[in-house]
C-alpha positions, -999 to 999 in steps of 0.1 A, spaced: -363 476 639 -383 507 650 -420 504 643 -422 535 621 -394 522 598 -409 488 595 -442 503 587 -427 524 559 -409 495 544 -441 474 544 -460 502 526 -433 505 500 -434 468 494 -471 470 489 -470 499 465 -442 486 442 -451 459 415 -429 429 419 -417 412 387 -417 374 389 -382 359 390 -387 343 356 -403 373 339 -388 388 307 -380 425 310 -399 446 285 -381 455 253 -367 490 252 -367 516 224 -343 545 220 -357 575 201 -328 596 188 -335 630 172 -301 649 171 -297 673 142 -266 688 127 -282 701 95 -318 712 90 -340 709 121 -377 700 116 -401 719 138 -421 687 140 -394 668 160 -410 673 195 -443 660 182 -426 631 164 -406 621 195 -437 623 218 -458 603 193 -431 576 189 -426 573 226 -464 570 232 -467 545 203 -439 523 216 -454 523 251 -488 514 238 -472 483 223 -457 473 257 -422 487 249 -403 510 273 -391 541 254 -364 566 261 -357 598 240 -324 616 236 -304 639 214 -271 630 232 -249 610 208 -229 597 238 -258 573 243 -242 553 214 -219 530 233 -220 492 232 -230 490 268 -259 514 266 -272 501 232 -272 466 247 -302 478 268 -324 484 236 -342 463 211 -348 491 186 -332 525 179 -353 551 161 -338 580 141 -365 606 142 -357 632 115 -320 633 124 -299 653 99 -262 655 91 -234 635 106 -249 629 141 -225 602 153 -187 602 154 -167 572 142 -167 554 176 -204 559 180 -210 546 145 -191 514 153 -214 510 184 -245 513 162 -231 488 137 -224 463 165 -259 469 178 -275 459 144 -251 430 139 -262 417 172 -298 415 161 -309 450 169 -337 468 150 -337 502 133 -365 526 124 -359 557 103 -384 584 100 -384 611 73 -350 629 75 -333 598 88 -325 595 51 -308 630 53 -282 617 78 -249 600 78 -235 609 44 -200 601 56 -212 566 67 -219 542 38 -230 514 62 -257 536 74 -268 545 39 -273 508 32 -291 504 65 -317 530 56 -318 519 20 -314 552 2 -302 588 9 -323 619 5 -316 637 -27 -341 666 -28 -377 675 -24 -402 698 -42 -408 731 -25 -435 733 2 -461 708 12 -483 690 -13 -511 664 -15 -506 629 -29 -517 593 -22 -499 565 -4 -505 530 -19 -496 501 5 -481 471 -11 -468 437 -3 -445 416 -26 -448 442 -53 -486 441 -54 -511 467 -41 -523 456 -6 -552 476 8 -567 509 0 -546 539 -9 -548 568 16 -544 606 12 -513 624 25 -503 660 29 -466 663 36 -431 670 21 -422 643 -4 -386 632 -7 -368 622 -39 -340 597 -32 -306 592 -47 -317 558 -59 -347 535 -60 -342 511 -32 -365 484 -47 -345 452 -52 -324 458 -21 -354 462 3 -390 451 6 -411 481 -5 -443 484 16 -457 517 2 -453 539 -28 -462 576 -35 -483 587 -65 -462 613 -83 -491 621 -107 -509 640 -80 -481 665 -72 -453 685 -88 -416 679 -84 -414 641 -81 -382 627 -98 -386 590 -93 -414 583 -118 -441 557 -117 -423 537 -90 -417 560 -60 -411 540 -28 -419 559 3 -417 532 30 -398 499 31 -380 474 53 -352 447 50 -330 424 69 -296 440 71 -263 429 85 -278 407 112 -306 431 122 -338 446 109 -343 480 93 -375 499 85 -379 534 70 -407 558 61 -401 590 41 -432 606 56 -431 627 88 -422 663 79 -453 679 94 -465 677 130 -500 671 117 -492 638 100 -484 623 134 -521 625 142 -532 608 110 -544 572 117 -530 557 85 -495 571 93 -497 560 129 -506 525 117 -476 525 94 -453 535 123 -468 508 144 -461 482 118 -425 495 115 -420 492 153 -434 457 152 -411 447 124 -380 463 138 -386 447 172 -391 413 158 -427 411 166 -438 408 130 -422 396 98 -439 422 75 -435 460 80 
């Protein structure tokens, strides 16, 4: 072998990390943000934040708006699929079946904000998320998020400034609610004293976690919301039992 070539190969071997033969590859996360209906201006910030958050947890993250990524072969590479403010019917029937198979095989799902404004032609997805978006009051308002566990307040409430969704049903009883919104502090809430805003549940062989927050770009810099998203990723990826 020519000396120059052998030197280059030796340098490459020195510069590339070598994974032990028995090492487990890192879990992968797919962040999906395709929109067919309304498109949130915060999506680029949301995707960037979710990718960074996943990587900070030792996960490998990919981001796409290409629905052709939803094949059984490609989804088999991932531990978690995140729908980041998707809207409308973002997957066709074949792609929907691939997503269903992914969850039934133990895959995790995270839905952020308008993920509940997605898949109205897909009842399985509506049950995965836990509820569909119904409407929201105009503009951005202030309220307070109360974390809870097993139906009891767990930790201090924290302030939030965002767009607040009303849902087509209260998901409590079908999911484990992990945070509620205080409707007394803003106008236009339609769910009453019990307004779930984040929840999780085991569903069809996999794990699903959802938060209704995430309309504004600014909220993706709020520590309490980032902590909520981190818990969601930990739950969906099977690293924690509580979201």
